[in-house]
C-alpha positions as CSV (number, residue, x, y, z in Angstrom):
1,X,164.1,159.1,81.4
2,X,161.3,160.5,81.3
3,X,157.9,158.5,81.7
4,X,154.8,159.8,80.2
5,X,151.7,159.7,80.9
6,X,148.8,159.2,78.4
7,X,145.5,161.1,78.7
8,X,142.7,158.4,79.0
9,X,139.8,158.2,76.1
10,X,137.1,161.3,76.2
11,X,134.4,158.5,76.8
12,X,136.0,157.2,79.7
13,X,136.4,160.7,81.3
14,X,133.0,161.5,80.7
15,X,132.0,158.2,82.1
16,X,131.3,158.6,85.5
17,X,129.0,161.8,84.2
18,X,126.7,159.8,81.4
19,X,126.2,156.6,83.8
20,X,123.8,158.6,85.7
21,X,121.8,158.7,82.7
22,X,119.4,155.4,81.8
23,X,119.1,154.9,78.4
24,X,115.6,154.2,78.0
25,X,114.3,156.9,80.1
26,X,116.4,159.3,78.2
27,X,115.2,158.0,74.6
28,X,111.5,158.9,75.8
29,X,112.0,162.4,76.7
30,X,113.9,162.7,73.7
31,X,111.6,162.0,72.0
32,X,108.5,163.7,73.7
33,X,110.5,166.7,73.8
34,X,111.2,166.9,70.2
35,X,107.2,166.3,69.5
36,X,106.8,169.5,72.0
37,X,109.0,171.6,69.8
38,X,107.2,170.4,66.5
39,X,104.4,171.4,68.4
40,X,105.3,174.6,69.7
41,X,106.8,176.1,66.0
42,X,103.5,175.0,64.8
43,X,101.2,176.6,67.3
44,X,103.7,179.9,68.4
45,X,105.2,180.6,65.8
46,X,102.9,183.8,65.0
47,X,103.4,184.2,69.2
48,X,106.7,186.4,69.1
49,X,109.2,184.2,70.9
50,X,107.8,181.5,72.1
51,X,109.2,178.9,70.3
52,X,112.4,179.7,71.5
53,X,112.0,180.3,74.9
54,X,110.3,176.5,74.9
55,X,113.4,175.4,73.7
56,X,115.6,177.6,76.1
57,X,113.4,176.3,79.0
58,X,113.9,172.5,78.0
59,X,117.5,172.8,77.6
60,X,117.2,174.6,81.1
61,X,115.7,171.5,82.0
62,X,117.8,169.5,80.7
63,X,120.7,170.8,82.7
64,X,118.9,170.6,86.1
65,X,118.3,167.1,85.2
66,X,122.0,166.4,84.5
67,X,123.2,168.1,87.7
68,X,120.3,166.4,90.1
69,X,121.1,162.7,88.0
70,X,124.7,163.2,90.0
71,X,123.3,163.2,93.5
72,X,122.9,160.2,95.4
73,X,119.7,159.9,96.4
74,X,121.4,159.7,99.9
75,X,122.2,163.2,100.0
76,X,118.5,163.6,98.3
77,X,117.2,162.9,101.2
78,X,119.2,164.8,103.7
79,X,117.4,167.7,101.5
80,X,113.8,166.7,102.3
81,X,113.1,168.4,105.6
82,X,114.2,171.4,104.5
83,X,112.8,172.1,101.1
84,X,109.7,171.0,102.6
85,X,110.2,173.6,105.5
86,X,111.0,176.1,103.1
87,X,108.2,175.5,100.6
88,X,105.2,175.5,103.4
89,X,107.2,178.8,104.5
90,X,106.7,180.7,101.1
91,X,103.3,178.9,100.8
92,X,102.8,181.2,104.0
93,X,104.3,184.0,102.5
94,X,102.2,183.6,99.4
95,X,99.4,183.7,101.9
96,X,100.0,186.9,103.6
97,X,101.7,189.0,101.3
98,X,101.5,187.0,97.4
99,X,101.2,188.5,94.7
100,X,97.8,188.9,92.7
101,X,97.0,187.9,89.0
102,X,93.3,187.2,87.7
103,X,92.3,186.5,91.0
104,X,94.1,184.3,92.3
105,X,97.1,184.7,95.0
106,X,99.6,182.5,93.9
107,X,103.1,184.2,93.5
108,X,105.8,186.2,95.4
109,X,107.6,188.6,94.6
110,X,111.8,188.4,95.9
111,X,113.1,190.5,93.4
112,X,111.9,188.0,91.0
113,X,108.0,187.2,90.4
114,X,108.6,183.0,91.9
115,X,105.1,180.6,91.9
116,X,106.4,178.1,95.4
117,X,103.6,175.8,95.4
118,X,105.8,174.4,92.6
119,X,108.2,174.0,94.5
120,X,106.1,171.4,96.7
121,X,105.6,169.0,93.7
122,X,108.7,167.8,94.7
123,X,109.2,168.7,98.4
124,X,106.2,166.7,99.4
125,X,107.4,163.5,97.6
126,X,110.8,164.1,99.2
127,X,109.6,164.4,102.7
128,X,107.0,161.2,102.3
129,X,109.8,159.3,101.2
130,X,111.7,160.6,104.0
131,X,109.2,160.1,107.0
132,X,108.5,156.6,105.6
133,X,112.1,155.8,105.0
134,X,112.7,156.3,109.1
135,X,109.8,154.4,109.9
136,X,110.5,151.4,108.1
137,X,110.5,148.2,109.7
138,X,107.6,149.9,112.6
139,X,105.0,151.2,110.4
140,X,101.6,152.0,112.9
141,X,98.7,153.6,111.6
142,X,99.8,156.8,113.4
143,X,102.5,156.7,111.2
144,X,100.1,157.4,108.2
145,X,98.1,159.6,110.2
146,X,101.4,162.3,110.6
147,X,101.9,161.5,106.6
148,X,98.3,162.4,105.5
149,X,99.2,165.9,107.9
150,X,102.4,166.6,106.1
151,X,100.4,166.2,103.1
152,X,97.2,168.1,103.9
153,X,99.0,171.5,105.1
154,X,100.8,172.2,101.4
155,X,97.2,171.2,99.6
156,X,95.1,173.9,102.3
157,X,97.6,176.8,101.3
158,X,97.8,176.2,97.7
159,X,94.0,175.3,97.2
160,X,93.0,178.8,99.4
161,X,95.5,180.4,96.8
162,X,93.4,179.3,94.6
163,X,95.3,177.0,91.8
164,X,93.1,173.2,92.1
165,X,95.7,171.8,89.2
166,X,98.8,172.2,91.4
167,X,96.9,171.1,94.2
168,X,95.8,167.8,92.2
169,X,99.3,167.4,91.1
170,X,100.8,167.8,95.1
171,X,97.5,165.4,95.9
172,X,98.4,162.6,93.5
173,X,101.9,162.7,94.3
174,X,101.5,162.2,98.2
175,X,98.9,159.7,97.6
176,X,101.0,157.4,95.7
177,X,103.5,157.8,98.2
178,X,101.3,156.9,101.1
179,X,99.8,153.9,98.9
180,X,103.1,152.6,98.1
181,X,104.0,152.7,101.4
182,X,101.7,150.3,102.7
183,X,98.2,151.8,103.1
184,X,95.8,149.1,103.8
185,X,92.9,148.9,100.5
186,X,90.3,149.3,103.1
187,X,91.4,152.6,104.4
188,X,91.0,153.9,100.7
189,X,87.5,152.1,99.5
190,X,85.4,154.6,101.7
191,X,86.7,157.6,100.1
192,X,86.7,156.3,96.9
193,X,83.0,155.2,97.1
194,X,82.1,158.4,98.7
195,X,83.6,160.4,95.5
196,X,82.0,158.3,93.0
197,X,78.3,158.3,94.8
198,X,78.9,162.6,94.9
199,X,79.9,162.4,91.4
200,X,76.9,160.4,90.7
201,X,74.3,162.6,92.3
202,X,76.4,165.4,90.6
203,X,75.6,163.7,87.0
204,X,72.0,163.2,88.2
205,X,70.8,166.5,89.8
206,X,73.1,168.4,86.7
207,X,70.1,171.2,85.9
208,X,69.1,171.5,89.5
209,X,72.8,172.2,91.0
210,X,74.1,173.9,87.8
211,X,70.8,176.2,87.8
212,X,71.4,180.3,87.8
213,X,71.8,181.1,91.5
214,X,73.1,178.0,92.9
215,X,76.3,177.9,94.9
216,X,77.7,175.2,96.0
217,X,79.4,175.0,99.8
218,X,83.5,174.5,99.7
219,X,84.0,175.1,96.1
220,X,84.9,178.4,94.4
221,X,82.6,180.2,91.9
222,X,84.9,179.1,89.0
223,X,85.3,175.4,90.3
224,X,81.5,174.8,90.4
225,X,81.4,176.6,86.3
226,X,83.9,174.5,85.6
227,X,81.7,171.6,87.0
228,X,78.8,172.8,85.4
229,X,80.8,173.1,82.0
230,X,82.3,169.9,82.1
231,X,78.7,168.6,82.2
232,X,77.0,170.7,79.6
233,X,79.7,173.2,77.6
234,X,76.9,174.0,75.2
235,X,74.9,175.7,78.7
236,X,77.4,178.7,77.9
237,X,79.2,178.2,74.5
238,X,81.0,181.5,74.0
239,X,81.7,182.1,77.4
240,X,82.4,179.3,79.5
241,X,81.9,176.1,77.4
242,X,84.3,177.6,74.8
243,X,87.0,175.9,75.7
244,X,86.0,172.4,76.0
245,X,83.4,172.7,72.8
246,X,86.9,174.5,70.4
247,X,88.9,171.9,72.1
248,X,86.9,168.7,71.1
249,X,86.4,170.5,67.8
250,X,90.1,170.6,67.3
251,X,90.5,166.7,68.0
252,X,87.7,165.5,65.9
253,X,88.5,167.9,62.8
254,X,92.4,165.9,62.9
255,X,90.3,162.4,61.8
256,X,93.0,159.9,61.3
257,X,96.2,161.3,60.1
258,X,95.5,165.3,60.8
259,X,96.0,168.5,58.7
260,X,99.2,168.2,58.8
261,X,102.1,170.0,60.1
262,X,101.5,173.7,60.5
263,X,97.8,173.6,58.4
264,X,95.8,173.1,61.8
265,X,93.1,176.0,61.0
266,X,91.4,176.1,64.6
267,X,94.9,176.5,65.8
268,X,96.1,179.6,63.8
269,X,92.5,180.8,63.3
270,X,92.9,180.8,66.8
271,X,89.5,179.8,68.1
272,X,91.4,177.5,70.4
273,X,92.3,179.5,73.6
274,X,95.6,178.8,75.1
275,X,97.0,177.0,72.3
276,X,100.7,177.0,73.3
277,X,99.7,176.2,76.9
278,X,97.0,174.1,78.6
279,X,95.2,173.5,75.6
280,X,97.9,172.3,72.9
281,X,97.0,169.2,72.9
282,X,94.1,170.5,70.7
283,X,96.5,171.8,68.4
284,X,98.8,169.0,68.3
285,X,95.5,166.6,67.8
286,X,94.3,168.4,64.5
287,X,97.7,168.9,63.0
288,X,98.5,164.7,63.4
289,X,95.3,162.9,64.0
290,X,94.4,159.7,65.6
291,X,97.7,158.6,65.0
292,X,99.9,161.1,66.3
293,X,98.2,161.0,69.4
294,X,98.5,157.3,69.7
295,X,102.1,157.8,69.0
296,X,102.4,160.8,71.8
297,X,100.4,158.5,74.1
298,X,102.5,155.8,73.3
299,X,105.7,157.7,74.8
300,X,104.4,158.8,77.5
301,X,103.1,155.3,78.4
302,X,106.6,154.0,77.8
303,X,107.8,156.4,80.3
304,X,105.8,155.7,82.6
305,X,106.6,152.1,82.6
306,X,110.2,152.6,82.7
307,X,110.0,155.2,85.6
308,X,107.7,152.6,87.8
309,X,110.5,149.5,86.4
310,X,113.3,152.1,87.9
311,X,111.1,152.5,91.2
312,X,110.6,148.6,91.3
313,X,114.5,147.9,91.1
314,X,115.4,150.7,93.7
315,X,117.9,149.4,96.4
316,X,115.8,151.3,99.3
317,X,112.4,152.1,100.3
318,X,113.1,156.2,100.1
319,X,114.0,155.5,96.5
320,X,111.7,153.4,95.7
321,X,108.8,155.3,97.0
322,X,110.2,158.3,95.3
323,X,110.5,157.2,92.2
324,X,107.2,155.7,92.1
325,X,105.3,159.1,93.3
326,X,107.8,161.3,90.6
327,X,106.7,158.9,87.6
328,X,102.8,158.9,88.7
329,X,103.1,162.9,88.5
330,X,104.1,162.6,85.0
331,X,100.7,160.2,84.6
332,X,98.9,162.8,86.5
333,X,99.9,165.8,84.1
334,X,99.2,163.8,81.0
335,X,96.1,162.4,82.3
336,X,94.3,166.1,83.5
337,X,96.1,167.6,80.7
338,X,94.4,165.3,78.0
339,X,91.7,164.5,79.9
340,X,90.1,168.7,80.3
341,X,91.2,169.2,76.4
342,X,88.8,166.1,75.9
343,X,86.0,167.2,77.9
344,X,86.4,164.4,80.3
345,X,87.8,166.5,83.1
346,X,87.1,169.6,84.1
347,X,89.4,172.3,82.8
348,X,92.1,172.8,85.6
349,X,95.8,175.3,84.8
350,X,97.9,171.5,84.2
351,X,100.3,171.3,81.0
352,X,101.2,168.7,78.8
353,X,104.8,167.7,79.7
354,X,107.3,168.7,77.5
355,X,104.8,169.8,75.0
356,X,103.5,172.7,77.1
357,X,104.6,176.2,77.0
358,X,105.7,177.4,80.6
359,X,109.4,177.7,82.4
360,X,108.5,177.0,85.8
361,X,106.7,173.5,85.3
362,X,109.4,172.6,82.8
363,X,111.9,173.1,85.6
364,X,109.6,170.8,87.7
365,X,109.5,168.4,84.6
366,X,113.7,168.4,84.9
367,X,113.6,168.2,88.5
368,X,111.7,165.2,88.4
369,X,113.5,163.8,85.7
370,X,116.8,164.0,88.1
371,X,115.5,162.5,90.6
372,X,115.2,159.4,88.4
373,X,117.8,159.4,86.8
374,X,119.6,159.4,90.2
375,X,117.7,156.3,91.8
376,X,118.5,154.8,88.6
377,X,122.2,155.6,88.6
378,X,122.7,154.3,92.9
379,X,120.6,150.9,91.7
380,X,123.6,149.9,89.1
381,X,126.1,150.9,90.8
382,X,124.8,148.6,94.2
383,X,124.6,145.8,91.6
384,X,128.4,146.7,90.4
């Protein structure tokens, strides 16, 4: 008598792998990715293979997200220290013999050109979440001091390159973890108030501070120029202020409904600089208008709220801190990019998630999403 074993249906065989995907988060990412492909097709159709490369980068990021989603948070925790040490070592290597482009020493040649600072966008949240998990239940002021040192080391090396955009993202990720770990408001208010006073003084004394020949301490010349240009882009409308002015013109010319797909004159006549990378939001605004912008912002808000919900429901302190920090990285990406294109914050090199062209940033986003998916999966396994 022969025994016949029936193969389980495909759905059942794929279930353990697909369990790592949070449906709501995946839906938000899918919609934003579609918006990114649509925008890239329009803004980059006359720039060689930009659209094809953007689609390829999305597929690579999706594969990375799928793989990381299968790694349990406890194993991610084991990677925290090695990844942090590796990232810090590579930053030191960049400072010693890194590749310089356009006045910035940010890259390293290891057979291929890599940008090590991108690693720290994930390594720093992992390291800080690992640290606070180890100190859970016995946190003291000295533990927060150690956390600030762990954050300050990579920030100092990244600012030195200089790469202000990446430094802002790493700083935001690190500070969010320190705050979520229980840092008291009384320690946050003094630096916040000092920062507000500094901004107020810059605005009040802008003519004197931005006068020809004036040099500010600490900041590089280009950083000072970006702040002064933000305050008054008409100071140099064909030079330093050109980016901001053209971005605002494109956003305003889109009106309520936009000019229509492939109909953006500011974009296709190339008045908008970097219209497939940092300033792609201006191209999107011109073609899809205020309604399109509100839909795009709603997509990001939904993604961020879903990420915070995953953080709230995570089973361990490490997972909660890490999910919250990764989610706020997405917020910082979107807020800074839209803000700089709209003339709200200085121009820094921060892409718009899923929309801007860029392979390294897309891989980082895929890693972050994979971590969120992994934490969501661990929550469901604990509940079951």
